[in-house]
C-alpha positions as CSV (number, residue, x, y, z in Angstrom):
1,M,0.3,0.2,-0.2
2,P,1.3,3.8,-0.5
3,E,3.0,4.7,2.5
4,A,1.5,8.2,4.1
5,P,3.8,11.2,4.1
6,A,6.5,10.2,6.9
7,R,5.9,12.3,10.1
8,P,8.9,13.4,12.7
9,A,8.1,10.3,15.0
10,D,8.3,7.7,12.1
11,A,11.8,9.3,10.9
12,G,13.5,6.5,12.7
13,G,11.1,3.4,11.8
14,A,9.7,3.4,15.2
15,A,6.2,3.4,15.8
16,P,4.2,6.4,16.9
17,P,3.6,5.8,21.3
18,R,0.3,6.3,20.6
19,S,-0.8,4.2,17.3
20,N,-2.4,1.5,19.6
21,V,-4.4,4.7,21.2
22,V,-5.6,5.9,17.9
23,V,-6.3,2.4,16.6
24,A,-8.3,1.6,19.7
25,V,-10.3,5.0,19.4
26,L,-11.1,4.7,15.6
27,A,-12.4,1.2,16.4
28,L,-15.0,2.4,19.2
29,A,-16.0,5.0,17.0
30,G,-16.8,2.9,14.1
31,I,-18.5,0.1,16.4
32,V,-20.5,3.4,18.2
33,V,-21.7,4.4,14.4
34,S,-22.1,1.1,13.3
35,L,-25.0,0.4,16.7
36,M,-27.3,2.7,14.6
37,Q,-27.9,-0.3,11.9
38,T,-29.5,-2.3,14.7
39,L,-30.8,0.0,17.6
40,V,-34.2,-0.2,16.4
41,I,-34.6,-3.5,15.1
42,P,-36.3,-5.2,18.3
43,I,-38.9,-2.2,18.5
44,V,-39.8,-2.2,15.0
45,P,-43.0,-3.8,15.2
46,E,-43.7,-1.6,18.5
47,L,-42.9,1.6,16.6
48,P,-46.5,2.6,14.9
49,G,-47.7,2.5,18.7
50,Y,-44.6,4.7,19.9
51,L,-45.1,7.2,17.6
52,H,-48.6,7.3,16.6
53,A,-48.4,6.4,13.4
54,S,-49.1,3.9,11.0
55,A,-46.5,1.0,9.9
56,S,-45.9,2.3,6.8
57,N,-45.2,5.7,7.8
58,A,-43.1,4.8,10.9
59,A,-40.8,2.6,8.6
60,W,-39.4,5.7,8.1
61,A,-37.6,5.9,10.7
62,V,-35.4,2.9,9.2
63,T,-35.4,4.2,5.5
64,A,-34.2,7.6,6.7
65,T,-31.0,6.5,8.1
66,L,-30.2,4.1,5.3
67,L,-31.1,7.2,2.6
68,A,-28.9,10.0,4.8
69,A,-26.2,7.4,5.3
70,A,-25.9,6.9,1.6
71,V,-25.9,10.7,0.7
72,A,-23.2,11.0,3.8
73,T,-20.7,8.8,3.0
74,P,-19.0,10.2,-0.3
75,V,-19.8,13.8,0.2
76,V,-18.1,13.6,4.1
77,G,-15.2,11.7,2.6
78,R,-14.3,14.4,0.4
79,L,-14.9,17.1,3.0
80,G,-12.4,14.8,4.7
81,D,-10.1,15.1,2.1
82,M,-10.1,18.6,1.8
83,L,-10.7,20.0,5.2
84,G,-9.2,17.5,7.4
85,K,-10.2,14.0,8.2
86,R,-10.2,14.3,12.2
87,R,-12.5,17.4,11.9
88,L,-15.3,15.9,9.7
89,L,-14.8,12.5,12.0
90,L,-16.1,15.0,15.3
91,V,-18.8,16.6,13.0
92,S,-19.9,12.9,12.5
93,L,-19.8,12.0,15.9
94,V,-21.8,15.2,16.6
95,L,-24.7,14.4,14.5
96,L,-24.8,11.5,16.0
97,V,-25.5,12.5,19.6
98,V,-27.5,15.0,18.2
99,G,-29.7,12.7,16.3
100,S,-30.0,10.3,19.5
101,V,-31.4,12.8,21.9
102,V,-33.5,14.3,19.3
103,C,-35.1,10.5,18.8
104,A,-35.0,9.8,22.7
105,L,-36.8,13.1,23.5
106,S,-39.3,11.7,20.6
107,D,-43.2,10.7,21.1
108,S,-44.2,11.2,17.4
109,L,-43.2,10.4,13.9
110,T,-41.4,13.7,12.9
111,P,-38.8,14.1,15.1
112,M,-38.0,10.7,15.3
113,I,-37.2,10.7,11.4
114,V,-35.3,13.9,11.9
115,G,-33.1,12.0,14.8
116,R,-32.9,8.8,12.6
117,T,-32.0,11.3,9.9
118,L,-29.2,12.8,11.7
119,Q,-27.8,9.6,13.0
120,G,-27.5,8.2,9.4
121,L,-25.2,11.5,8.4
122,A,-22.6,10.1,10.8
123,A,-22.3,6.8,8.4
124,A,-18.7,8.4,7.2
125,V,-17.1,7.5,10.7
126,V,-15.7,3.9,9.6
127,P,-14.4,5.3,6.0
128,L,-12.8,8.6,8.1
129,G,-11.2,6.5,10.6
130,I,-9.3,4.2,7.5
131,S,-8.3,7.4,6.2
132,I,-6.9,8.3,9.6
133,M,-5.1,5.3,10.1
134,R,-3.5,5.8,6.8
135,D,-2.1,9.1,7.5
136,E,-1.0,8.9,11.0
137,L,0.0,4.9,11.5
138,P,3.4,3.4,10.5
139,P,3.0,0.8,7.6
140,H,3.8,-2.8,9.5
141,R,0.6,-1.4,11.8
142,L,-1.7,-0.2,8.9
143,A,-2.7,-3.8,7.6
144,S,-4.1,-4.9,10.9
145,A,-5.6,-1.6,11.8
146,T,-7.6,-1.1,8.7
147,A,-8.6,-4.7,9.1
148,L,-9.9,-3.9,12.6
149,M,-11.9,-0.8,11.5
150,S,-13.4,-2.0,8.6
151,A,-14.7,-5.4,11.0
152,S,-16.1,-2.6,13.3
153,L,-19.1,-2.4,10.6
154,G,-20.0,-5.6,11.7
155,V,-18.8,-5.9,15.1
156,G,-20.8,-3.1,16.1
157,G,-24.3,-4.3,14.4
158,A,-23.9,-8.2,15.6
159,L,-23.0,-7.0,19.5
160,G,-25.7,-4.0,19.3
161,L,-28.6,-6.4,18.7
162,P,-28.7,-8.4,21.9
163,A,-27.6,-5.3,23.9
164,A,-30.7,-3.1,22.1
165,A,-33.2,-6.2,22.6
166,F,-32.4,-6.2,26.4
167,I,-32.8,-2.6,26.5
168,A,-36.3,-2.6,25.0
169,D,-37.5,-5.9,26.8
170,H,-36.2,-4.6,30.4
171,F,-36.8,-0.6,30.1
172,D,-38.6,2.4,28.1
173,W,-37.7,2.4,24.8
174,H,-36.4,5.7,24.5
175,V,-33.5,4.3,26.9
176,L,-31.9,3.1,23.8
177,F,-31.1,6.1,22.1
178,W,-30.4,7.9,25.7
179,T,-27.8,5.0,25.4
180,S,-26.7,5.7,21.9
181,A,-26.0,9.5,22.6
182,S,-23.5,8.6,25.9
183,L,-21.6,6.2,23.8
184,G,-21.1,8.9,21.2
185,V,-20.5,11.6,23.4
186,V,-17.7,8.9,25.0
187,A,-16.3,8.4,21.4
188,L,-16.4,12.2,20.7
189,A,-14.8,13.0,23.7
190,L,-12.0,10.2,22.9
191,V,-11.7,11.4,19.7
192,L,-11.4,15.2,19.9
193,T,-8.6,14.0,22.9
194,L,-6.3,11.5,21.5
195,I,-6.6,11.7,17.6
196,P,-4.4,14.2,15.8
197,E,-5.3,15.9,12.5
198,S,-3.8,14.7,9.8
199,R,-1.8,17.1,7.4
200,V,-2.8,15.0,4.3
201,R,-5.3,17.3,2.5
202,T,-6.6,18.2,-1.1
203,G,-8.0,21.8,-0.6
204,G,-9.5,22.9,-3.3
205,R,-13.2,23.9,-4.3
206,F,-16.2,21.4,-3.1
207,D,-17.8,20.0,-5.9
208,I,-21.5,21.3,-5.2
209,V,-23.0,20.1,-8.4
210,G,-21.5,16.6,-8.2
211,A,-22.7,16.2,-4.6
212,L,-26.3,17.2,-5.2
213,G,-26.3,15.1,-8.4
214,L,-25.1,12.0,-6.6
215,S,-27.3,12.5,-3.6
216,V,-30.5,12.8,-6.4
217,A,-29.2,9.4,-8.0
218,L,-28.6,7.4,-4.6
219,V,-31.8,8.5,-2.7
220,S,-33.9,7.9,-6.1
221,L,-32.4,4.6,-6.3
222,L,-32.2,3.0,-2.8
223,L,-35.8,4.8,-2.1
224,A,-37.5,2.8,-5.1
225,I,-35.3,-0.5,-4.1
226,S,-36.4,-0.1,-0.1
227,K,-39.8,1.4,-0.6
228,G,-40.8,-0.6,-3.7
229,A,-42.0,-4.0,-2.4
230,D,-44.5,-1.9,0.0
231,W,-45.3,0.6,-3.2
232,G,-45.4,-2.0,-5.7
233,W,-42.7,-2.6,-8.4
234,T,-44.9,-1.2,-11.0
235,D,-46.2,1.9,-9.1
236,P,-46.0,5.2,-11.0
237,L,-43.6,6.7,-8.1
238,T,-41.6,3.5,-7.9
239,L,-41.0,3.6,-11.6
240,T,-40.7,7.4,-11.5
241,L,-37.5,7.1,-8.9
242,F,-35.7,4.4,-11.4
243,A,-36.0,6.8,-14.0
244,A,-34.7,9.5,-12.4
245,A,-31.4,7.4,-10.8
246,V,-30.9,6.2,-14.8
247,V,-31.4,9.8,-16.1
248,V,-29.4,11.5,-13.4
249,L,-26.5,9.3,-12.9
250,P,-25.3,8.7,-16.6
251,A,-25.3,13.0,-16.2
252,W,-23.5,13.1,-12.8
253,G,-20.4,10.9,-14.5
254,R,-20.3,13.3,-17.5
255,W,-19.9,16.1,-15.1
256,E,-17.7,14.4,-12.6
257,L,-15.2,13.9,-15.8
258,R,-15.6,17.6,-17.0
259,T,-15.1,19.0,-13.4
260,A,-11.5,20.0,-12.4
261,Q,-12.5,18.9,-8.9
262,P,-14.6,16.6,-9.1
263,L,-16.4,15.1,-5.9
264,V,-15.6,11.4,-7.2
265,D,-12.7,11.0,-9.2
266,L,-14.0,8.2,-12.0
267,R,-10.9,8.2,-13.8
268,T,-9.5,6.9,-10.2
269,T,-12.7,4.7,-9.5
270,A,-11.7,2.8,-13.3
271,R,-8.6,1.8,-12.7
272,R,-8.8,-2.4,-12.6
273,Q,-7.8,-2.5,-8.2
274,V,-10.9,0.4,-7.4
275,L,-13.4,-1.1,-9.9
276,F,-13.6,-4.7,-9.3
277,T,-12.9,-3.9,-5.5
278,N,-15.9,-1.9,-5.6
279,L,-17.7,-4.4,-7.4
280,A,-16.9,-7.0,-5.0
281,S,-17.7,-4.7,-2.3
282,I,-21.6,-4.7,-3.5
283,A,-21.7,-8.4,-3.9
284,F,-20.4,-8.9,-0.5
285,G,-23.0,-6.5,1.4
286,F,-25.2,-8.3,-0.8
287,S,-24.0,-11.8,0.7
288,M,-24.1,-10.4,4.0
289,F,-27.5,-8.7,4.8
290,A,-29.2,-12.1,3.3
291,M,-28.0,-13.6,6.7
292,S,-28.8,-10.8,8.4
293,L,-32.6,-10.8,7.1
294,V,-32.5,-15.1,7.4
295,L,-31.6,-16.1,10.6
296,P,-33.8,-13.8,13.2
297,Q,-36.7,-14.8,11.1
298,L,-35.6,-18.5,11.3
299,L,-35.2,-18.2,14.8
300,Q,-38.3,-15.9,15.7
301,L,-41.1,-18.1,13.5
302,P,-43.8,-20.6,15.4
303,T,-42.3,-23.7,15.7
304,Q,-45.6,-25.1,14.4
305,T,-44.2,-24.4,11.2
306,G,-41.8,-27.4,11.2
307,Y,-38.9,-25.3,10.7
308,G,-39.2,-22.2,13.2
309,L,-37.7,-22.1,16.5
310,G,-39.8,-19.8,17.9
311,R,-37.2,-18.0,19.9
312,S,-37.3,-14.7,21.2
313,M,-35.5,-11.4,19.7
314,L,-32.8,-11.5,23.0
315,T,-32.0,-14.7,21.8
316,V,-32.1,-13.6,18.3
317,G,-29.2,-11.0,19.4
318,L,-27.6,-13.6,21.2
319,V,-27.3,-15.9,18.6
320,M,-26.0,-13.1,16.0
321,A,-23.1,-11.6,18.6
322,P,-20.6,-14.5,18.0
323,Q,-20.5,-13.2,14.5
324,G,-19.4,-9.4,15.9
325,L,-16.8,-11.4,17.9
326,V,-15.7,-14.0,15.2
327,M,-14.8,-10.5,12.8
328,M,-12.8,-9.2,15.0
329,A,-11.2,-11.9,15.7
330,M,-10.1,-12.3,12.0
331,A,-8.8,-8.6,11.8
332,P,-5.6,-10.4,12.6
333,V,-5.6,-13.3,10.2
334,S,-7.1,-11.1,7.4
335,A,-3.5,-8.4,7.6
336,A,-1.3,-11.6,8.0
337,I,-2.4,-13.0,5.0
338,T,-2.4,-9.5,3.1
339,R,1.1,-9.0,4.4
340,T,2.1,-12.3,3.1
341,K,0.0,-13.5,0.1
342,G,-1.7,-9.8,-1.1
343,P,-4.9,-8.2,-0.4
344,K,-6.9,-10.3,-3.4
345,I,-6.1,-13.2,-1.9
346,T,-7.6,-12.4,1.6
347,L,-10.6,-11.3,-0.1
348,M,-10.9,-14.6,-2.7
349,I,-10.9,-16.5,0.7
350,G,-13.3,-14.4,2.2
351,A,-15.3,-14.9,-0.3
352,V,-15.2,-18.8,-0.5
353,I,-15.6,-18.9,3.6
354,V,-19.0,-16.7,3.1
355,A,-20.3,-19.3,0.1
356,A,-19.3,-22.3,2.2
357,G,-21.4,-20.6,5.5
358,Y,-24.5,-20.3,3.3
359,A,-24.6,-24.0,1.6
360,L,-23.8,-25.2,5.3
361,N,-26.9,-23.3,6.0
362,I,-29.0,-24.9,3.7
363,V,-28.8,-27.9,5.5
364,L,-28.3,-27.1,8.7
365,M,-30.8,-24.8,9.9
366,S,-33.2,-27.1,12.5
367,E,-31.3,-26.0,15.7
368,V,-29.8,-23.2,17.2
369,W,-26.6,-24.3,17.6
370,H,-26.7,-24.7,13.8
371,L,-27.6,-21.2,13.2
372,V,-24.6,-19.9,15.6
373,L,-22.3,-22.1,13.5
374,V,-23.4,-21.0,10.5
375,S,-23.4,-16.7,11.2
376,S,-20.0,-17.4,12.8
377,I,-18.5,-18.6,9.6
378,I,-20.3,-16.1,7.5
379,G,-18.8,-13.7,9.8
380,A,-15.0,-14.9,9.6
381,G,-15.5,-14.8,6.0
382,V,-16.8,-11.1,5.8
383,G,-14.0,-10.1,8.4
384,F,-11.6,-11.7,6.0
385,A,-13.1,-9.5,3.2
386,Y,-13.8,-6.3,4.9
387,G,-10.2,-6.6,6.4
388,A,-9.0,-6.5,2.7
389,M,-10.9,-4.0,1.1
390,P,-9.2,-1.2,2.6
391,A,-5.9,-2.6,1.5
392,L,-7.1,-2.5,-2.1
393,I,-8.4,0.9,-2.2
394,M,-5.4,2.8,-0.8
395,G,-3.3,0.4,-2.6
396,A,-4.1,1.9,-5.5
397,V,-5.1,6.1,-4.5
398,P,-2.9,8.5,-3.5
399,A,-3.0,9.5,0.0
400,S,-4.7,12.8,-0.4
401,E,-7.9,11.0,-2.4
402,T,-8.1,8.3,0.6
403,A,-11.2,9.6,2.5
404,A,-13.5,9.8,-0.8
405,A,-12.1,6.3,-2.0
406,N,-12.8,4.6,1.1
407,S,-16.5,6.2,1.5
408,L,-17.1,5.4,-2.1
409,N,-16.4,1.6,-1.2
410,T,-18.4,1.8,1.9
411,L,-21.2,3.2,0.1
412,M,-20.5,0.3,-2.6
413,R,-21.5,-2.2,0.4
414,S,-24.4,0.1,1.1
415,I,-25.9,-0.4,-2.1
416,G,-25.6,-4.2,-1.9
417,T,-27.4,-4.5,1.4
418,S,-30.1,-2.7,0.1
419,V,-30.5,-4.6,-3.0
420,A,-30.4,-7.6,-0.6
421,S,-32.8,-6.3,1.4
422,A,-35.4,-5.6,-1.5
423,A,-34.7,-9.3,-3.3
424,A,-34.8,-11.4,0.1
425,G,-38.1,-9.1,0.7
426,V,-39.7,-10.1,-2.2
427,I,-38.6,-14.0,-2.5
428,L,-40.2,-14.1,1.5
429,A,-43.1,-12.3,0.4
430,Q,-44.0,-14.7,-2.6
431,M,-43.1,-18.4,-1.2
432,T,-45.4,-18.8,1.8
433,I,-47.2,-21.1,4.0
434,E,-50.6,-20.6,5.6
435,L,-50.4,-20.8,9.7
436,G,-53.1,-19.5,11.7
437,G,-54.7,-17.3,9.0
438,H,-51.6,-15.8,8.6
439,A,-49.1,-16.0,5.2
440,L,-45.6,-17.0,6.7
441,P,-42.2,-17.3,4.6
442,A,-41.9,-21.0,3.7
443,E,-39.1,-23.2,4.6
444,N,-37.9,-23.4,1.0
445,A,-38.2,-19.4,0.3
446,F,-35.2,-19.3,2.7
447,K,-33.1,-21.8,1.3
448,V,-33.7,-19.8,-1.8
449,V,-32.5,-16.8,0.1
450,M,-29.5,-18.8,1.2
451,A,-28.2,-20.1,-2.3
452,I,-28.4,-16.5,-3.3
453,G,-26.4,-15.2,-1.0
454,A,-24.0,-18.0,-1.7
455,G,-23.8,-17.3,-5.4
456,A,-23.4,-13.7,-4.2
457,A,-20.5,-14.6,-2.7
458,A,-19.1,-16.7,-5.3
459,L,-19.6,-13.8,-7.5
460,A,-17.9,-11.6,-5.6
461,F,-14.7,-14.8,-5.6
462,L,-15.0,-14.1,-9.3
463,L,-14.7,-10.1,-9.4
464,A,-11.8,-10.6,-7.1
465,S,-10.0,-12.9,-9.4
466,F,-10.0,-10.0,-12.0
467,L,-7.8,-7.9,-9.8
468,P,-4.2,-7.3,-10.3
469,G,-1.8,-9.6,-8.8
470,R,1.0,-9.1,-5.7
471,R,3.0,-7.6,-8.6
472,S,1.0,-5.7,-10.4
473,A,-0.1,-4.1,-7.5
474,A,2.7,-3.1,-6.2
475,A,4.0,-1.6,-9.8
476,Q,0.4,0.2,-9.4
477,T,1.4,1.2,-5.6
478,A,4.7,2.5,-7.0
479,A,3.3,4.8,-9.6
480,V,0.8,6.3,-7.2
481,G,3.5,6.9,-4.7
482,E,5.4,8.8,-7.2
483,A,2.5,10.5,-8.0
484,V,2.3,11.6,-4.4
485,E,5.6,12.7,-4.3
486,A,5.6,14.7,-7.3
487,A,2.6,16.3,-6.1
488,G,4.5,17.2,-2.6
489,A,7.5,18.3,-5.1
490,K,5.5,20.9,-6.5
491,A,3.7,22.1,-3.3
């Protein structure tokens, strides 16, 4: 990977004295932000009653976070490269805290949507943290640190579910958001106190037109995907949103290619290593989220179905929690393979493990321990993959574009999860059985979703095979390093 410009503390090759602190604080911040993914899951069925709204309107408390995160991730990443990554990291955490407080004080739909939107705007914390690590850590620490930071996306979500379920079962639902606000304050204080500001910046002028164009395209696409099942896939509004995305996205691309300081450097994005890493990220995002949809439903469906396990939401959280711990445990293993074999091999190993986990799930789904085993195997594969992706991205872009490139990669994963949610929702809604006058997903529906998850992981493996080999990547890295040095000499 290209190295960040050396700092005085690095001159002798010694690690900065606070590098462990930097890694720990940034990983904690990533975990706190990723908690937002699972925070409201235990209370989704009760939200309409809590907020005095219909079920379709209450669902906006989830959708708003998704849309805000999609818009904020590339925009905040670019601003981080321009104005300072630590500065934008602090802004993101402040938005998280404010959004959590707004939700904690809410008893109606509108303030809840406002608060959840603010929480979604904090989604760029993980790519910003990875970029800070590139600037601040010595080269030998970077692979393991970025693997851990990237894994925090899954760790926070997996560990947050049982915690959120416990709080929802034993306390007022507002405590969920007071808890997230408190954690946000802790992360904010630690970043403010212990994380230095990087001197690696691009400066320049922010691409407002590009930001607006990409935001319109993303909101149109993700809103159509996430709400299409509720509105109807042939509903005029759904079709209009898809059409808007199809029209706006190419127009945005032409603008980005012509403007001098684009929001997203599409020429860099089109490099083989960046392009295929991002495509693989979409496939992995799809594959990972398929499990998050299948396992909770299998655990909670009544035993009368013959395949449901009739367990509580708290049990669901406890079953899913080992996945997060396994992802964290795989971070150093992923880093070791990346150092010796290269991130391409690490990514391909992750894809094989995830595909094997889904294949195993098709035949092992009748006991709680089956699902614990499967989620742990898939978590291990995702841990490998998520550790390799930042290494691949940072190995192909200059240090001055790290935050924007990592943010785009994170966005690609989010698009994959959104598509997975829509596809699995359609399958589970169409393949049903009748029980007590209610339509419930059939056993074969879950198996189909698992097979598609395995197929998505296999697609990620195929895409990863097109990545440059270790020598080609090293040559590309050297070229990027020379470009960075030349830019520094001109400055």
